[in-house]
N, C-alpha and C positions, 0 to 999 in steps of 0.2 A: 570569578565574574565579579564587576562591581556595579554597585546599584546606588542611586540618589535620588533626591527630592528636593527641590529648591522652590519657594514661593518668588523669589525676584526674579525676573525676568532677565537683567543684565546679568546676574550671578549664574543663572541657570546657561546661559549662552556661553561665559566664560567656562565653565566647568566642560562642556560639550568640546569648547576650543582645547581646553587643556589634555583631555583624553586623545583627541587628535595629534595633536603635538608630543604627546608621549607615546604615540602607536599603541594605544589601549582601545582595541576594536572590540566590540559587543557590549559596552557598558552601556545600562539602562539608566538613564537620568531622564526623571520626570519633573514636569513644571506644573506647580501646584502647593496648596497649603497642607504641609503634613498634618498638621494638629485636627483641621477641619475636613480635610478631603486626602486622605491618605491614598496614595495611587498604586504603591508596590504592594499589589494584590494577586493572589491566587486562589483560585476555588471560593472565592468571595472571603478569604483570610487573609490576615496579613502576614506577608513573608517572613520567616525567621532567618537570621543571618548569625555567621559564626562571630564576626566582629561589627560594632557599631561604633561610628564616631560621629562628632558633630560640634560645632562651636555656633549654637543657637543665638539667637538676638537677645541680650541681656534684658530681663525683667519687661518683656513684651506685654504692653498694655491690650486691651481687647482682644486677646488671644482666642476666644471662642468660649469661654466659660460655660455659658449658658447653653451650648450644645453637649457638654460633656457627659451630663447625667445621661443622656439617651445616647451615648457612643457605641454604635452597632459592634464594636471589637472589643468594648467593656474595658479598655484601658486605665481607666481612673477610678478602678475597683478600690484603691489606698486612699483615695479622697480627690476632691476637685481642688485645684489651688485656685488662689484667690484671682478674679478676673482682671486686675490690673498688674499682676506680676505672674508671668508664663513659664518661668524657669522649670519648674517641678513636672510642668505640662509636657515640656520637651523630653525630660530626664526620664518621665514615666513612658512615654512612647518609645523612647530608645531600650528600656529595659523589655517591655513588652515584645519588642520585635527582635530580641537577641533569642537565640536557639536554648530551649530549656534544657538545664545541666550541662551547658555546653558553651553558649555565647558569651561573648564579653563586650564591655562597653565604657568609652572613655567620652567624656564632655568637660567642653570649658564653660565654667559658671563665675559669675562675682560671687564675692567671700558673702553676701547676703544670703546665699542658698545654704550656706554651712550653719547658719545661727538663726533665722528668723523663726518665730512662733507662729502660732495660728495654726491654719489649715496645713501651711509648709511644714510646721513642727510635726504634726502628726503624720504626714505623708514621709516624712523622713525617718521618724522612728520606725514605723512599719517597715520601711525597706531594709534598716539596719536590724530589726528582729528579725527578718526574713534571711539575714546573713549574707544578703546580696553584696553590700559595700565592702570592697578589697583596698581600695587606697583613697588618701587625700593627699594631693601633690601641691604646695602654695608655689606661685611662680611671683617674678619679679613684677613690678608695675611698667607701664609704658611699654609694652612689648608688641601692641598690635596699632594698627594704625586709625583704627575706627574709636580706641580708647585709650586712655593713660592709666585707667584703675589698675591695681593688682588683682589677678584672676587664680584660680584655681582649677585643677583638674581632677575629677572624681570618675574612679574606677570602679565599676562594678563587674563582678563576675559570677554568671549563674551557674558554674561548676561547683560554686560554694553551697548551693541550694540543695534540700535533702534528696540524696540519690545521687548528687553529682561527685566529680572525683575528688573535690575539695571540699566535702562537705565538713571536714573535720577541723577546717580551717576557721577559729573563732577570733580572730585577731583582725585590726584595721591597721594598717600601715600608713603613718601621718609623715610627710615629708615637706619640711620648710626648705624650698630652693630659691626663697625669694631674695636673697642677699649676695646670689653669685650670677653674674652677668656683664656683659661688656658696656658700658654707658657709650652712649652715641647722641648726636646732636638733636634727632629729631624723635628716635625710639631707641629702647635698649634692645640689646641681641643676646640670646643664648648660643654661646660658642659651642663647638663639638664637645669640649670637654667638659662644659655645663651639662650638657645633654647625655652625656656618657655616664655621669656621677649619677644623674637621676636614675637610669635605665639600672644601671650597676644595683644601686640600693633597692630599685623596684623589684628587679626579678629574683634578687638573693635575699630579699626580706631582711636587708641588713639593718642592725641599729648603730647610728652615728650620733656621736655626741653633738648638740645643737644642731642637729640636721634631720636626724630620722628616728624614730621610734613605733614599735608595734604595741597595739592598745586593745585591749580586752574589750569584747561589747559591753562588759560587766561594769567596766569603768566608763565608759561612753554613755551607759544607763545613768550612773551616778551624776554625771554631767547634763542630765535631761536630753540627752540625744543630739546636745550640741556639738558641733564638729569644728568649732574655732580653733585652728591648729595651734596659737600659743598656749590652749589649754593643756595640749600634751606633749608639745617638743619647746623644751624650755632654751631659748636663746639668748637669754641674759646674760650681758657680759659685764662683769664687775669693773668697776673703775679703779683708778690707781690708790691704793690704800694712802690714806693719811694721816701722817704723824701728828697727832694732836698736840704731843709734847713740845716735839720739835716747831712747831707753829706758834706756839705760847711763847717759845723762847725767842723767834724772829719778832713777835709783835713787842716783847719786853725791849729788845736792844732798838726796834724803831722809835718806840715812847721815848727811851732814854735819849737817843739821839735827836728828837725833837726840842725835847727840854733843851739840850745842848744850843741846837740851833736858834730857839727862841731866845735864850740867854745872849747868844752873840749878837741877835737882831738888835735886842736891848741897848747893848754897849755901842754899836754903831750909830743908832739913830742918837744916842744921848751925845756922842762925839759930834754929831753933825748937828747939835742943837734943836733936834726934833723931839717933841712930846710924844711918847707912844700912845 
């Protein structure tokens, strides 16, 4: 069964219409503020799910930080995100609504989530130290109608926490898929082949040169828990090797030709009776 909550009335209506068009009966889609008034509740507790996915609003201002300290569900025990940047508030909510030792989370985020310091950096550190972060996938820019910026997908897996089936997994998979897409006039497109490559690398935890790499939590710690993808996946493409000696030889030839051209010019001007 599918569950969801959306604060925007138009988007909520479109989601319900989507369920109808795809013959999905019984989906429970609530209308309301997920952070300040979560409605997917049972026995006065947050419902827990096997899979939690979202593309929340980027860096939402005035998301309700003033209410977070008194949150009855204690979702913000790792710290309260800045009142002007709600990205980690949504991420925290998603993690807390994933089933303990079983649930998985995938969330689309702006790249600032990967490296901003302050309160966000402290929350990010705690999540990583809890061994919940499973993968960081960088995507191309201009994929969405709402923004042209490049985005990333963070994958959290609660099977990695103590007592879970993946508790021994201590590496985070970094994937830089930002350069593989189909350009288009209005927005870029991920083709099936691009998506298939990302999925294959993620499922098999494959390391592909200049594309993906498994990184230990220890290495991330050494980088002050900064998740900026270029720190871990080297995509540098060396330029064409320059033959310095050959270039100097060409310069010498050109300089000699220039001297000859100037001499010829002096000769022609003299013949024309023009003083140089």
